[in-house]
VOZA-822596 format. One record per residue (C-alpha): residue number from 1; residue in three letters; x, y, z. Coordinates in steps of 0.25 Angstrom, whole numbers, always signed. Layout:
BEGIN
+-----+------+-------+-------+-------+
! pos ! code !     u !     v !     w !
+-----+------+-------+-------+-------+
! NUM !  ALA !     X !     Y !     Z !
...
+-----+------+-------+-------+-------+
This chain:
BEGIN
+-----+------+-------+-------+-------+
! pos ! code !     u !     v !     w !
+-----+------+-------+-------+-------+
!   1 !  MET !   -23 !   +41 !   +93 !
!   2 !  PRO !   -33 !   +30 !   +90 !
!   3 !  GLU !   -30 !   +16 !   +94 !
!   4 !  ALA !   -40 !   +11 !   +85 !
!   5 !  LEU !   -46 !   +17 !   +72 !
!   6 !  SER !   -60 !   +12 !   +66 !
!   7 !  ALA !   -61 !    +8 !   +52 !
!   8 !  GLU !   -67 !   +22 !   +47 !
!   9 !  GLU !   -57 !   +30 !   +55 !
!  10 !  ALA !   -46 !   +22 !   +48 !
!  11 !  LYS !   -53 !   +25 !   +35 !
!  12 !  ARG !   -54 !   +39 !   +38 !
!  13 !  LEU !   -38 !   +41 !   +42 !
!  14 !  ALA !   -35 !   +34 !   +29 !
!  15 !  LEU !   -43 !   +42 !   +19 !
!  16 !  HIS !   -39 !   +55 !   +28 !
!  17 !  ALA !   -23 !   +51 !   +27 !
!  18 !  GLN !   -25 !   +48 !   +12 !
!  19 !  GLY !   -31 !   +62 !    +9 !
!  20 !  PHE !   -46 !   +58 !    +7 !
!  21 !  LEU !   -52 !   +63 !   +20 !
!  22 !  GLY !   -53 !   +77 !   +24 !
!  23 !  ALA !   -48 !   +89 !   +16 !
!  24 !  ARG !   -41 !   +87 !    +2 !
!  25 !  TRP !   -25 !   +87 !    +4 !
!  26 !  SER !   -18 !  +100 !    -1 !
!  27 !  GLY !    -5 !  +102 !    -5 !
!  28 !  GLY !    -5 !   +95 !   -19 !
!  29 !  PRO !    +0 !   +80 !   -24 !
!  30 !  VAL !   +14 !   +82 !   -16 !
!  31 !  SER !    +8 !   +85 !    -3 !
!  32 !  MET !    -2 !   +74 !    -5 !
!  33 !  LEU !    +9 !   +64 !    -9 !
!  34 !  HIS !   +17 !   +67 !    +5 !
!  35 !  ARG !    +4 !   +64 !   +13 !
!  36 !  LEU !    +2 !   +51 !    +3 !
!  37 !  GLY !   +16 !   +47 !    +4 !
!  38 !  ALA !   +14 !   +40 !    -9 !
!  39 !  VAL !    +6 !   +42 !   -22 !
!  40 !  GLN !    +5 !   +29 !   -32 !
!  41 !  LEU !    +8 !   +30 !   -46 !
!  42 !  ASP !    +2 !   +21 !   -56 !
!  43 !  THR !    +2 !   +21 !   -71 !
!  44 !  ILE !   -14 !   +20 !   -73 !
!  45 !  SER !   -20 !   +33 !   -77 !
!  46 !  VAL !   -35 !   +32 !   -79 !
!  47 !  LEU !   -42 !   +44 !   -73 !
!  48 !  ALA !   -28 !   +50 !   -68 !
!  49 !  ARG !   -15 !   +43 !   -63 !
!  50 !  SER !   -16 !   +38 !   -49 !
!  51 !  HIS !    -7 !   +48 !   -43 !
!  52 !  GLU !   -15 !   +59 !   -50 !
!  53 !  LEU !   -28 !   +53 !   -43 !
!  54 !  VAL !   -22 !   +52 !   -29 !
!  55 !  ALA !   -19 !   +68 !   -29 !
!  56 !  TYR !   -33 !   +70 !   -35 !
!  57 !  ALA !   -40 !   +62 !   -24 !
!  58 !  ARG !   -32 !   +70 !   -13 !
!  59 !  LEU !   -30 !   +84 !   -20 !
!  60 !  GLY !   -43 !   +85 !   -28 !
!  61 !  SER !   -43 !   +91 !   -43 !
!  62 !  ILE !   -28 !   +93 !   -44 !
!  63 !  GLN !   -22 !   +95 !   -57 !
!  64 !  ARG !   -14 !   +82 !   -62 !
!  65 !  ARG !    -4 !   +89 !   -67 !
!  66 !  SER !    +0 !   +96 !   -53 !
!  67 !  ILE !    -1 !   +80 !   -48 !
!  68 !  GLU !   +10 !   +77 !   -58 !
!  69 !  SER !   +19 !   +90 !   -55 !
!  70 !  ALA !   +19 !   +86 !   -40 !
!  71 !  TYR !   +24 !   +71 !   -42 !
!  72 !  TRP !   +33 !   +74 !   -53 !
!  73 !  GLY !   +36 !   +89 !   -56 !
!  74 !  PRO !   +50 !   +95 !   -54 !
!  75 !  LYS !   +47 !  +100 !   -40 !
!  76 !  SER !   +40 !   +86 !   -35 !
!  77 !  THR !   +45 !   +79 !   -22 !
!  78 !  THR !   +41 !   +66 !   -25 !
!  79 !  PHE !   +47 !   +53 !   -31 !
!  80 !  GLU !   +41 !   +40 !   -36 !
!  81 !  TYR !   +45 !   +26 !   -30 !
!  82 !  TRP !   +39 !   +13 !   -25 !
!  83 !  SER !   +31 !   +16 !   -12 !
!  84 !  HIS !   +19 !    +5 !   -11 !
!  85 !  ALA !   +19 !    +6 !   -27 !
!  86 !  ALA !   +25 !   +17 !   -37 !
!  87 !  CYS !   +23 !   +31 !   -30 !
!  88 !  VAL !   +26 !   +46 !   -30 !
!  89 !  LEU !   +31 !   +48 !   -16 !
!  90 !  PRO !   +36 !   +59 !    -8 !
!  91 !  LEU !   +51 !   +64 !   -10 !
!  92 !  GLU !   +55 !   +64 !    +4 !
!  93 !  ASP !   +51 !   +49 !    +5 !
!  94 !  TRP !   +62 !   +45 !    -5 !
!  95 !  PRO !   +72 !   +40 !    +6 !
!  96 !  TYR !   +60 !   +31 !   +13 !
!  97 !  TYR !   +59 !   +21 !    +0 !
!  98 !  ALA !   +74 !   +17 !    +2 !
!  99 !  PHE !   +68 !    +5 !    +9 !
! 100 !  LYS !   +61 !    +2 !    -6 !
! 101 !  ARG !   +74 !    +5 !   -14 !
! 102 !  ARG !   +81 !    -5 !    -5 !
! 103 !  ALA !   +71 !   -15 !    -7 !
! 104 !  MET !   +70 !   -13 !   -22 !
! 105 !  LYS !   +85 !   -14 !   -22 !
! 106 !  ALA !   +86 !   -25 !   -13 !
! 107 !  LYS !   +77 !   -33 !   -23 !
! 108 !  GLY !   +86 !   -31 !   -34 !
! 109 !  ARG !   +77 !   -29 !   -46 !
! 110 !  ARG !   +63 !   -25 !   -50 !
! 111 !  TRP !   +53 !   -34 !   -58 !
! 112 !  HIS !   +60 !   -29 !   -70 !
! 113 !  HIS !   +73 !   -36 !   -75 !
! 114 !  LEU !   +86 !   -27 !   -79 !
! 115 !  GLU !   +94 !   -34 !   -91 !
! 116 !  ASP !  +105 !   -26 !   -85 !
! 117 !  GLU !  +103 !   -19 !   -72 !
! 118 !  ALA !  +116 !   -12 !   -70 !
! 119 !  LYS !  +117 !    -6 !   -84 !
! 120 !  SER !  +101 !    -2 !   -85 !
! 121 !  CYS !  +102 !    +5 !   -72 !
! 122 !  ARG !  +115 !   +12 !   -75 !
! 123 !  ASP !  +110 !   +16 !   -88 !
! 124 !  VAL !   +97 !   +22 !   -82 !
! 125 !  LEU !  +106 !   +30 !   -71 !
! 126 !  ASP !  +116 !   +35 !   -81 !
! 127 !  ARG !  +105 !   +41 !   -90 !
! 128 !  LEU !   +97 !   +47 !   -78 !
! 129 !  ARG !  +111 !   +54 !   -74 !
! 130 !  ALA !  +114 !   +59 !   -88 !
! 131 !  GLU !  +100 !   +63 !   -92 !
! 132 !  GLY !   +92 !   +67 !   -79 !
! 133 !  PRO !   +79 !   +59 !   -75 !
! 134 !  LEU !   +72 !   +50 !   -86 !
! 135 !  THR !   +61 !   +42 !   -89 !
! 136 !  ALA !   +63 !   +27 !   -93 !
! 137 !  ARG !   +58 !   +31 !  -106 !
! 138 !  GLN !   +69 !   +42 !  -108 !
! 139 !  MET !   +79 !   +32 !  -104 !
! 140 !  GLY !   +75 !   +22 !  -115 !
! 141 !  GLY !   +61 !   +17 !  -113 !
! 142 !  ALA !   +53 !   +11 !  -101 !
! 143 !  LYS !   +47 !    -1 !  -108 !
! 144 !  LYS !   +53 !   -11 !  -117 !
! 145 !  GLY !   +40 !   -10 !  -126 !
! 146 !  GLY !   +32 !   -21 !  -120 !
! 147 !  VAL !   +22 !   -20 !  -108 !
! 148 !  TRP !   +23 !   -10 !   -98 !
! 149 !  TRP !   +32 !   -18 !   -88 !
! 150 !  ASP !   +42 !   -21 !   -99 !
! 151 !  TRP !   +52 !   -11 !   -94 !
! 152 !  SER !   +65 !    -6 !  -102 !
! 153 !  GLU !   +78 !    -9 !   -95 !
! 154 !  THR !   +79 !    +6 !   -93 !
! 155 !  LYS !   +66 !    +6 !   -85 !
! 156 !  ILE !   +69 !    -6 !   -77 !
! 157 !  ALA !   +82 !    +0 !   -73 !
! 158 !  ALA !   +75 !   +15 !   -70 !
! 159 !  GLU !   +65 !    +8 !   -61 !
! 160 !  TRP !   +75 !    +0 !   -53 !
! 161 !  LEU !   +84 !   +11 !   -51 !
! 162 !  LEU !   +71 !   +19 !   -45 !
! 163 !  ASP !   +67 !    +6 !   -37 !
! 164 !  THR !   +81 !    +6 !   -31 !
! 165 !  GLY !   +84 !   +21 !   -29 !
! 166 !  ALA !   +93 !   +25 !   -40 !
! 167 !  LEU !   +82 !   +33 !   -47 !
! 168 !  VAL !   +70 !   +41 !   -43 !
! 169 !  CYS !   +57 !   +45 !   -51 !
! 170 !  ARG !   +53 !   +59 !   -48 !
! 171 !  GLU !   +46 !   +62 !   -60 !
! 172 !  ARG !   +37 !   +56 !   -70 !
! 173 !  ARG !   +36 !   +60 !   -85 !
! 174 !  GLY !   +23 !   +56 !   -92 !
! 175 !  PHE !   +21 !   +46 !   -79 !
! 176 !  GLN !   +35 !   +41 !   -83 !
! 177 !  ARG !   +45 !   +40 !   -72 !
! 178 !  VAL !   +57 !   +49 !   -73 !
! 179 !  TYR !   +70 !   +42 !   -67 !
! 180 !  ASP !   +80 !   +51 !   -60 !
! 181 !  LEU !   +93 !   +49 !   -51 !
! 182 !  VAL !   +89 !   +49 !   -36 !
! 183 !  GLU !  +102 !   +57 !   -34 !
! 184 !  ARG !   +96 !   +67 !   -43 !
! 185 !  ALA !   +81 !   +66 !   -39 !
! 186 !  ILE !   +81 !   +64 !   -24 !
! 187 !  PRO !   +85 !   +75 !   -16 !
! 188 !  SER !   +98 !   +72 !    -8 !
! 189 !  HIS !   +92 !   +73 !    +6 !
! 190 !  LEU !   +82 !   +62 !    +2 !
! 191 !  ALA !   +92 !   +53 !    -7 !
! 192 !  SER !  +102 !   +53 !    +3 !
! 193 !  LEU !   +93 !   +48 !   +14 !
! 194 !  GLU !   +94 !   +34 !   +19 !
! 195 !  ARG !   +81 !   +27 !   +26 !
! 196 !  THR !   +81 !   +13 !   +31 !
! 197 !  ASP !   +70 !    +4 !   +28 !
! 198 !  GLU !   +64 !    +7 !   +41 !
! 199 !  GLU !   +65 !   +22 !   +40 !
! 200 !  CYS !   +58 !   +20 !   +26 !
! 201 !  ALA !   +47 !   +13 !   +32 !
! 202 !  ARG !   +45 !   +21 !   +44 !
! 203 !  HIS !   +43 !   +34 !   +36 !
! 204 !  LEU !   +34 !   +27 !   +25 !
! 205 !  ALA !   +25 !   +20 !   +34 !
! 206 !  SER !   +23 !   +33 !   +42 !
! 207 !  ARG !   +20 !   +39 !   +29 !
! 208 !  ALA !   +10 !   +29 !   +25 !
! 209 !  GLY !    +3 !   +31 !   +38 !
! 210 !  ARG !    +1 !   +45 !   +36 !
! 211 !  ALA !    -5 !   +42 !   +22 !
! 212 !  LEU !   -14 !   +30 !   +26 !
! 213 !  GLY !   -18 !   +37 !   +40 !
! 214 !  VAL !   -20 !   +22 !   +45 !
! 215 !  ALA !   -13 !    +9 !   +40 !
! 216 !  THR !    -8 !    -4 !   +44 !
! 217 !  THR !    +7 !    -7 !   +42 !
! 218 !  ALA !    +4 !   -15 !   +29 !
! 219 !  ASP !    -4 !    -2 !   +25 !
! 220 !  LEU !    +9 !    +7 !   +29 !
! 221 !  ALA !   +18 !    -2 !   +21 !
! 222 !  MET !   +10 !    -3 !    +8 !
! 223 !  TYR !    +8 !   +12 !    +7 !
! 224 !  HIS !   +24 !   +14 !    +4 !
! 225 !  GLY !   +28 !    -1 !    +0 !
! 226 !  LEU !   +35 !    -3 !   +13 !
! 227 !  PRO !   +37 !   -17 !   +18 !
! 228 !  VAL !   +26 !   -20 !   +28 !
! 229 !  LYS !   +36 !   -27 !   +39 !
! 230 !  LEU !   +44 !   -15 !   +37 !
! 231 !  VAL !   +34 !    -5 !   +40 !
! 232 !  GLN !   +30 !   -14 !   +53 !
! 233 !  ARG !   +44 !   -12 !   +57 !
! 234 !  VAL !   +43 !    +3 !   +58 !
! 235 !  MET !   +29 !    +5 !   +62 !
! 236 !  ALA !   +34 !    +8 !   +77 !
! 237 !  GLU !   +43 !   +19 !   +72 !
! 238 !  THR !   +32 !   +26 !   +63 !
! 239 !  ASP !   +22 !   +37 !   +69 !
! 240 !  LEU !   +10 !   +29 !   +65 !
! 241 !  VAL !    +1 !   +24 !   +76 !
! 242 !  PRO !    -6 !   +10 !   +78 !
! 243 !  VAL !   -20 !    +9 !   +78 !
! 244 !  GLU !   -30 !    -1 !   +75 !
! 245 !  VAL !   -41 !    -1 !   +64 !
! 246 !  GLU !   -54 !    -6 !   +65 !
! 247 !  GLY !   -55 !   -18 !   +55 !
! 248 !  TRP !   -40 !   -18 !   +51 !
! 249 !  SER !   -33 !   -31 !   +54 !
! 250 !  GLN !   -19 !   -25 !   +56 !
! 251 !  PRO !   -14 !   -14 !   +66 !
! 252 !  ALA !   -14 !    +0 !   +60 !
! 253 !  TYR !    -6 !   +13 !   +61 !
! 254 !  ILE !   -12 !   +28 !   +59 !
! 255 !  ASP !    -4 !   +41 !   +57 !
! 256 !  PRO !    -3 !   +49 !   +71 !
! 257 !  ALA !   -11 !   +60 !   +64 !
! 258 !  ALA !   -22 !   +52 !   +58 !
! 259 !  PRO !   -31 !   +52 !   +69 !
! 260 !  ASP !   -34 !   +67 !   +68 !
! 261 !  VAL !   -43 !   +65 !   +57 !
! 262 !  LEU !   -53 !   +55 !   +63 !
! 263 !  GLY !   -61 !   +64 !   +71 !
! 264 !  LYS !   -63 !   +74 !   +59 !
! 265 !  ARG !   -74 !   +75 !   +49 !
! 266 !  LEU !   -66 !   +73 !   +37 !
! 267 !  ARG !   -72 !   +74 !   +22 !
! 268 !  GLY !   -68 !   +63 !   +12 !
! 269 !  ARG !   -69 !   +63 !    -3 !
! 270 !  THR !   -76 !   +55 !   -14 !
! 271 !  LEU !   -65 !   +52 !   -26 !
! 272 !  LEU !   -59 !   +42 !   -34 !
! 273 !  ILE !   -47 !   +36 !   -29 !
! 274 !  SER !   -35 !   +29 !   -37 !
! 275 !  PRO !   -32 !   +16 !   -35 !
! 276 !  PHE !   -18 !   +19 !   -32 !
! 277 !  ASP !   -21 !   +30 !   -22 !
! 278 !  SER !   -14 !   +27 !    -9 !
! 279 !  LEU !   -29 !   +26 !    -3 !
! 280 !  THR !   -31 !   +14 !    -9 !
! 281 !  TRP !   -19 !    +9 !   -15 !
! 282 !  ASP !   -18 !    -2 !    -3 !
! 283 !  ARG !   -30 !   -10 !    -7 !
! 284 !  PRO !   -30 !   -19 !    +5 !
! 285 !  ARG !   -29 !    -6 !   +14 !
! 286 !  THR !   -41 !    +0 !    +6 !
! 287 !  ALA !   -49 !   -11 !    +9 !
! 288 !  ARG !   -47 !   -12 !   +24 !
! 289 !  VAL !   -48 !    +4 !   +26 !
! 290 !  PHE !   -59 !    +7 !   +17 !
! 291 !  GLY !   -66 !    -7 !   +13 !
! 292 !  PHE !   -63 !    -4 !    -1 !
! 293 !  HIS !   -58 !   -15 !   -10 !
! 294 !  HIS !   -51 !   -11 !   -23 !
! 295 !  ARG !   -40 !   -15 !   -32 !
! 296 !  LEU !   -35 !    -9 !   -45 !
! 297 !  GLU !   -40 !   -17 !   -57 !
! 298 !  ALA !   -31 !   -10 !   -68 !
! 299 !  TYR !   -22 !   -23 !   -69 !
! 300 !  THR !   -36 !   -32 !   -68 !
! 301 !  PRO !   -41 !   -39 !   -83 !
! 302 !  GLN !   -53 !   -29 !   -86 !
! 303 !  HIS !   -63 !   -40 !   -85 !
! 304 !  LYS !   -59 !   -43 !   -70 !
! 305 !  ARG !   -60 !   -29 !   -66 !
! 306 !  LEU !   -70 !   -26 !   -56 !
! 307 !  HIS !   -70 !   -11 !   -55 !
! 308 !  GLY !   -61 !    -6 !   -66 !
! 309 !  TYR !   -46 !    -2 !   -71 !
! 310 !  PHE !   -43 !    +8 !   -63 !
! 311 !  ALA !   -56 !    +8 !   -52 !
! 312 !  MET !   -54 !   +21 !   -42 !
! 313 !  PRO !   -59 !   +19 !   -29 !
! 314 !  VAL !   -69 !   +30 !   -26 !
! 315 !  LEU !   -68 !   +36 !   -12 !
! 316 !  ALA !   -80 !   +44 !    -5 !
! 317 !  GLY !   -77 !   +49 !    +8 !
! 318 !  THR !   -71 !   +36 !   +16 !
! 319 !  LYS !   -77 !   +26 !    +7 !
! 320 !  PHE !   -73 !   +20 !    -6 !
! 321 !  VAL !   -86 !   +19 !   -13 !
! 322 !  GLY !   -83 !   +13 !   -27 !
! 323 !  LEU !   -74 !   +13 !   -40 !
! 324 !  VAL !   -71 !   +20 !   -52 !
! 325 !  ASP !   -63 !   +15 !   -64 !
! 326 !  PRO !   -61 !   +28 !   -72 !
! 327 !  GLY !   -56 !   +31 !   -86 !
! 328 !  ARG !   -57 !   +44 !   -95 !
! 329 !  ARG !   -61 !   +46 !  -109 !
! 330 !  GLY !   -57 !   +59 !  -114 !
! 331 !  ARG !   -64 !   +70 !  -103 !
! 332 !  THR !   -72 !   +58 !   -99 !
! 333 !  PHE !   -72 !   +50 !   -85 !
! 334 !  VAL !   -75 !   +37 !   -88 !
! 335 !  ALA !   -79 !   +29 !   -76 !
! 336 !  LYS !   -77 !   +14 !   -81 !
! 337 !  GLN !   -82 !    +8 !   -69 !
! 338 !  ILE !   -88 !   +14 !   -56 !
! 339 !  THR !   -90 !    +4 !   -45 !
! 340 !  LEU !  -100 !    +8 !   -34 !
! 341 !  GLN !   -98 !    +2 !   -20 !
! 342 !  THR !  -107 !   +10 !   -11 !
! 343 !  ARG !  -121 !   +15 !   -11 !
! 344 !  ASP !  -116 !   +29 !   -13 !
! 345 !  ALA !  -104 !   +28 !   -23 !
! 346 !  ALA !  -111 !   +32 !   -35 !
! 347 !  ARG !  -111 !   +46 !   -30 !
! 348 !  GLN !   -98 !   +46 !   -24 !
! 349 !  VAL !   -92 !   +40 !   -36 !
! 350 !  ALA !   -99 !   +50 !   -45 !
! 351 !  ALA !   -93 !   +62 !   -37 !
! 352 !  ALA !   -80 !   +55 !   -37 !
! 353 !  LEU !   -80 !   +52 !   -52 !
! 354 !  THR !   -84 !   +68 !   -55 !
! 355 !  GLU !   -73 !   +73 !   -48 !
! 356 !  ALA !   -61 !   +64 !   -54 !
! 357 !  ALA !   -67 !   +67 !   -68 !
! 358 !  THR !   -66 !   +82 !   -65 !
! 359 !  TRP !   -53 !   +81 !   -60 !
! 360 !  VAL !   -47 !   +73 !   -74 !
! 361 !  GLY !   -55 !   +83 !   -82 !
! 362 !  SER !   -67 !   +73 !   -86 !
! 363 !  ASP !   -80 !   +80 !   -90 !
! 364 !  GLN !   -88 !   +68 !   -91 !
! 365 !  ILE !   -89 !   +55 !   -83 !
! 366 !  VAL !   -94 !   +41 !   -89 !
! 367 !  VAL !   -98 !   +29 !   -82 !
! 368 !  GLU !   -95 !   +16 !   -89 !
! 369 !  ARG !   -99 !    +6 !   -79 !
! 370 !  VAL !  -105 !    +7 !   -64 !
! 371 !  GLU !  -103 !    -6 !   -53 !
! 372 !  PRO !  -115 !    -9 !   -49 !
! 373 !  PRO !  -121 !    -7 !   -63 !
! 374 !  GLU !  -135 !    -3 !   -57 !
! 375 !  ARG !  -128 !   +10 !   -52 !
! 376 !  THR !  -123 !   +16 !   -65 !
! 377 !  SER !  -135 !   +26 !   -67 !
! 378 !  GLU !  -134 !   +30 !   -52 !
! 379 !  MET !  -118 !   +33 !   -56 !
! 380 !  THR !  -121 !   +39 !   -68 !
! 381 !  GLN !  -131 !   +49 !   -63 !
! 382 !  LEU !  -122 !   +54 !   -52 !
! 383 !  LEU !  -110 !   +55 !   -62 !
! 384 !  ALA !  -120 !   +64 !   -70 !
! 385 !  GLU !  -124 !   +73 !   -59 !
! 386 !  HIS !  -110 !   +76 !   -55 !
! 387 !  GLN !  -106 !   +80 !   -69 !
+-----+------+-------+-------+-------+
């Protein structure tokens, strides 16, 4: 077991653990989810929804409907909850999010306010007992009619009950959460398990270690939304092995099986990565591991954006070489902005764009802007060669 890793070795371990170095993963979206431990959800859909892009990046040109069925079909083995953010999670991890359900309950409320909490929650529970699983819209509406965060009493109550563990989401309809009673939706052998905060942290930190390959305690905590101090308390009780990484200011840990890949020649891939992918969702870690600085600009005023609304990093082997802000007009894939950051980036971006366009059913690629502008003709010529 190595006591120290070079920066390049750490990068390779991270890519292999996340499914980007070596053979493509097999087994479909559910197997992928178990290896990652969490797949982040988001309402933004540009090229595709982020949870679909995560599966595409690791499994190849998988049919999008098979991803939806795996996550939310009648035989799914998943649930939704707050990990580092809203995520699809393996069903067997339900007991290990008890630490967060307790923390939510102790907090006393979410950022929305209920006019009559007891009545609103009782009404939601009564409807679900009487009618079975329902969306907020089916229970009377998710919004009051204003901006998206102006939720109805029903929606606020349902989310509060989900936060604190009285309800669970195991299905979506038209990307709307379907709420159900825990006693009906979670198998009794899981619902009855009681786990302390320390037991939750040991399990989830170990899971995060396997998914990340190499990580600091802060990395491990962020991956599943654990408090850093709680992770620090239990690290000695996990199977993760301490290691020093070249250029990292903090001690790190590796999965015991991770070093097996270091002596192997493993092939990487060239593709677009969702900004919400677990490879890159922790921006400080992405900068530390890959020397790549990236942030989502969807909520940045348009005139202040540097790379675009939903700029997707382009991974080429073991390096990030640029960004693409994608869009679609009918069957045309629109690269609203391509940012090239290395000498060979144009060729690599062209390959990634062509593969992604094929996956979403586009038969033409149009480039609107290239940075730096003097590489526009190079980029368009390479794309023409690929099409």
